[in-house]
N, C-alpha and C positions, 0 to 999 in steps of 0.2 A: 545707117549713118556711119560714115567712115571717120573714126577718131584719129587715125594715123595720118600725120602730115609729113611731107617730104622735107628734107633740110632746107631746100630753096623756099618753101612756104613758111617755115618756122623763122627763117632769118631774112625775110624779104625786107628790103630797105627802100621800097619804091617812094619816090618824091621826098626822100630825106637828104640832108646835106652832111657830108663827111669832110673833115679837114685832115689831110695827111701831110705831116712834115717829113722831110728826107725822102720825098717821093721820086727822086731822080734815079735811084738804084737800090738794090738790096731789098730788105724787108719793107721799107716804105713804098717802093714801087709795087711790090707784090700785094701789099695791103690795098693800095689804090686800085689795082686790077680786080681784086676780090670784092671790094666794096662796090665797084662799078658793075660787076657781074650780078651782085645782089640787088641792083636797081638804084643805088644811091647816086646823087650828083656829087662829084668829088672835086674839092679844091686841093690841088696838088702843089705843095710848097717845097722849094729847094733852091740851092744856089746856082745850079747848072741849068740855065734856060734851054739850051739845045737838047738836053736829055728830056726835060719836061715837055717840050714841044713835040717830041717823038711819041711820048705817052699820050698826049692829047690828040694827036693825029689818028691813033689807032683805037681810041675810046671816046665816043661822042659826048659823054657827060662828064668828061674830065676837063677842068679849067686850070691851066698852069698859072702859077704865081711865084715869082722869084723873090727871095728875101734879100 
């Protein structure tokens, strides 16, 4: 029995929903990417719609939402 799990297994967010504000650039954008990689569905919120649409185009489970 293997008790060691990989970081991806320990932090799996499959079928969870994450809301990230400020997701059009900087840390917010990076958090959205990392949460997506971990398996979460991400609601990305920001003022710049064009930047959010670019993020959503490259990540299938990211939904853009402008404030």
